[in-house]
N, C-alpha and C positions, 0 to 999 in steps of 0.2 A: 107244739110238737113242728117236728124238724122231718123232712120227706127226703129219700133221695130218686132220682133217676135220672135215666141217658136219654142225652137229645141228640140226635143225628141230625148230622150237618146244618149245627146251628154251633156258633161261637159263642155269642150272648143271648142266644134266643131264648125263651121259655117253652117254647112249641114245640113238638116232636114233627119232625119232618123226615120221610123217607123218601128215598129213590129208589126205586124198584125199575128193573128194565126186564124184557120178558124177550127172552133166546127161542128163537125155530128151529129145532132141530129136525134136519131130514128124516133122520130112522127113527124117529121117537115122538113121544106127547111134547110140543114146547112147553118148558118149564120156568119159573120166574124165580132172576137171582136179585135177591139182593145183595147191594154194595154199599155199606154204610160206613163213612169215618167220623166217629161219635166222637160225643166231650159230655165231661160228667157234671151236672148240677145239680147244687146245692142247695134247698129252697128251705127258708124256715118261717113260719109263723108265731108273733110274740101277741099276747094281750095287747091294746090299748092302753089298759091301766099299767102296766109295768114303766119304770123308768125306763129310759133310753138307754141300748146297752151294746155290746159288740157282739163280731164271733168269730170267733179263731181256728182257720182250718189248716190242717196238713193233709197233704199231700204228696206221692210217693216222685222221688225226679226222675225223668227219663233213664238217663246215664249211668245208674245206680238207684240202687233200691233205698237210700235216706230219704227222709221227709220233709218236705219245705213246706213254710209255715207261713199262711197268711191270713191277716187281720184286715178285717172288712167289718161297716156298718150296716149294707146294705143287705138283703133278705137273702139275693142271690149269687150264685159264683160259680162260674162257669170254666174249665181247663182242658186241654186236650191230653187226651193218654195214649198209649202203645195197645189198641184192642187187643192185640194177639196174648198179652200178658195180664196177669192178674190186676185189680187196680185197687188201691187201699184207700180210704178216706176216715179222717178224725174230725170230731168237729166239736167245740165246746163256747158257752156262753162267758162271753167277760164284761161284767158288772164294777164299773167305776164313777160314783157322784156322790151328792151330799149325804144320803143313808149310807152310806158305807164308811163315812169321816177320811174320805179322798182316796182309802183303799180300793188295790183292784180286787175282786172277787170275782173265781173262778169256778161255773158251776160243773156238773157232771158230765165225763166227755163220753161221744159217742163215736162208735166207728162201723164202716161199712164197706163192705169187701164186693167188689163186682168181677167177676168171672168169666170169661168168653166160653162160651156153651161151644164146644167142637164139634166142628158140620164139614161137610164136603165130604169127598173119598180121600182114604188115609192113603198118605202121599204124593197126592196131586197138586202140592201148595208151589208155586214157581221158587226156580233157585236164580241166583247170579244177575240180580235187578241190578241197572247200572245205566247212570242219565251222564249223555253231557251235551254240554251247552255250547253248540261249534260258532265261535266268535260272535258270541250273541246275537246272532241271526235265526236259530233255529236249534231246538233240543231233541234227542233222540231217545228213548230209555227202552235200553233190550232185556230179555229174558231167554233165563231157557226152561224149559218143561220140567214139570215135577220127574221125581225117581217114580213116578207110579201114575202115565198117561192116559185113560182109557178110549178106545178108540173114538172116532170121530169128535171127538172134543172141543172145543173152542173157546181162546180165550178174549174178556173183554178188560179194557185201562177204564178208567174214571178218575176223574180231577176236579180238585177245587183249592180256591185260595180264597182271604177273605173279603174279595173283591165281586166274588161272585154269588149270586142270587141262589144257584143251586148247581148242582155236580153235572158234568157236562161228559161225554164219552170221548174216547180217542178222536182228534179230527182227521188221522190219518195213521193208519196202522202200516205195521214193519212186516210184510209177509213173505217168507220162505218156504222151501218145500215142505217143510214140517209145520208150515201155520203161521198163524200171529206172534211174532217172537218181537215185538218193538212198537212204538207208538214215536211219532213228528210230529212236533209241537211246534208252529209258526211261534216268529217272536210276540206278538201282538196276545196268546193267550198267557203267556206267560207272566210274572210278578215276582221284582226282586225282594229281597230283604222280607221277605215276609215266606211263611210255611207253605210250600207249595204241597199239598197234600195228597198222593195215589193210593189207587187200591186197584189191583188185579184179582179178577175172578174166571170163572169160567163155568160150562155147562158141557154134560157127554149124556147120551144116553143112560150110562149105569150111575147118572144122578150126579147135582153139584161139584164143581172143584173148589178145593181151600181157598178162601179170600188170603190176599196177600196184599197189606199197608205199608204204606211208605209216606215220610215227609220228608223232605229235602228246601234246602235254599239255595235258588238256581244259579245263585252270583257265584255260591261256593264251586260250580260244576261246571267253569266256564276252558276251554279246548282254543287258544286262539289258531288261526291259521299259519300256514308256511310261510316263513321269513321268505322275502322275493330280495331280487336285484340286488345280491353280494356282490361287492366290487372288493380290489385290493391294489393297493398303490405302494411305492419304496420312494421316501425322499430323507435325504440323507443320513440313510444306515436303518430307517424307522418304517416299519412296518404298518399300513392305514388299511382299515377293517371299514367301510360305509357300507348300508343294508337301507332298506323302505320298512317301515313298519306292516307288520301284517294287514291284508286288508278282511274287514269286519266290521264291527262295530265296537268293538274294545277299545275307550279313550288311549294315547298312545303315552298318556302320564299313568295309565295304571300296569303297565307293563315292565318288566323285566327280561333279562336275557340270560341266556348262556352262551358263551363261545366256548366251541372246542379246538384248541391247535393240537397240529400233528407235524414234526421238525424232526426231517431226514437228514441226521449228518454227516458229514462227510468222511466219516468211518465207517458207515453203513445203518450205522446204530437207531433209533427213533425213539423220539421226547413227547408224549403227550402231554397234556394241561386243558384245565377246564376251570374258567373264571366265571361267574355271577355276577352281571353290571346289572346295577340298580341307580335311579335315580337323574338317567342317564338326560342332558342335555341334548343333546344330537344323537342321532344312530350311527354311531362312530366311535372307535375302538384303535388304538395305537400300542405297538409293543417294539421295542429294540428288534433287530434283528441279530440273532447271532453271529458272530465271525466264521463259525464251521459249520454254518446251516449251510446246506447243498438245497432243499427246497422244503418250503413249509405252508401246509394247506388247514385250511378254518370251515367250520359249519357252525350255524348259529339256530338256535329254538328262542320261543318265548312264552312266557306265562305271567298270567294277572299276580300283580305283586300284594303283599297284603296289606297296602292301605285300601285296596279297593276291594277285598276278600278274606275271606279268613283259610281258605283251599282255592283249588283248578289242578290244572292240569297242563302239562307242557305240553306243546305243539310238536308236530314232527318236525325233523330234523330240515335244513335245509339243502341246497345241493351244496357239494363241497368244491371251494374253488382254494386255486395253490397259484404260487408264487411261480416264474419262471425258474429250471435248473440254471445251478453256476455249471461251467465248461469246467469244470473240475475232476480229480478221478483221484482216488485215494489210493499212497504209494506206501508200502508198509514200513514201518522205521527202519529194517535191516537193512533197505536200501539205499538210504540217505548217503549211508559212508560208502558204499560205492559209486554214490553221481559225484561226492564230494573228492574223492579217487581219480573219479575221469576229468574232473574239471581242470584238479592239479596239473597232472598229464598233461593236458592239451594247452596249460600256460606254458608249462614248461619246453614242451614242444614247438610252440611259436617264437619263444625267446628263444630256443638254441638255434631255431631257422634264422631268425635274424640275423644272429649274431654268424653264420654259415654267409649269407649274404652279403654280410660288410667284410667281412674278410677275403669274398671272394672279388667283391668290388676294389678291394685294396692292388690285392697282387695284380687284376687286368690293368690298373690306373698305371703302376709299375715298370709293367711290360711296356706298354704304348708310351709311356716317356722314354723306355731307353731305346726303343725303333725309331722315334724321332732324332733321338739325339745322333744316332748311327746315320741315316737318312741325310742329316745335315752336313755330316762329315763328308761323307759318301760326296755331296753334291757342289763343297768347297775343294773337294780334289780334281775332281772333273774341269771344272770352271780355272783349274790350273794348267791343265793339260791340255785342253783344247782348242785351238783357235777362237780369235774374237769375234766371228761370224758366225757359228756351233752353236754361242754361249748361250742365245734366250733357248733356246730346243731343252737345255737342261733347267731352267728357272723352272 
């Protein structure tokens, strides 16, 4: 005989465990809302006189509706399903022993379909459920209310993972003016590399709100803190960018960085580039400075790399850091000819001036030499005509 049943909050347990929470409504009679994360358990029984046999189970995958096969010699099997969708399970007995001459004999296939019963106020299921694990220090899961939000309604969140004996309610709700819109989890309540199951339900005077189930792996929802202490230096025409890893609990070897640069050229145009850096030995990055660049600005952000998680979120951008401006000014090409012409005219003017001064100097020297010759002749004539006693006066 083969039986199928739904086990609440039990990963491999054969017992049925319900978690119920009594919600007190200020304007209506208190209601009891059950939020369950369910697992399908297949249980089979065989007479002791039958040869040892195995069971072949086929269950749907969550990503698509194809079936996944599982073979087991045990009489029980448990698996987690999306309880907001129908679950189909098929099972058959597989026999292979001496009495079958070593060949495999398959029994008749049985099929069960579990369809969740629609409960709750229509249109009250939450929307835009989103979880972010900030710096591996705490996680926030937020949501928006459904299209139909009855007055005085209240949301509740419950969570469970494989190391918990029972479900727990949100340790700290995020409360906005509209009511509860999220939950904040401390690091100690989370478990990485395992299914972290969440259920959000609610109650209202009009009736219970529709339940919403979610299953995540928290290491795939990490958002690192902002990169800090960004510095730029220039050595031998190369720009070197240094920064400090973001704060938080994310290991340095799990981070990759994206560097965004924006360069202003001397002609006024801007050039933007992005570069993702992985497997860095240190938090630095060097790029050659372009000859025609006037100013270059950088900003950095980080993310958990593919070696430590299957997904994640980029951090916010760091503050923008820029190099010092070059004291150059853009000169249109058509003005270069004018500048060259002015330089030629200036050089020619200097040469002409120098030649003019040289010629003038030669003329002055000749006049002075001629005047000296006439003065010498005059002294000789005077010395000849004047008495000897007066000659010292004209020397």
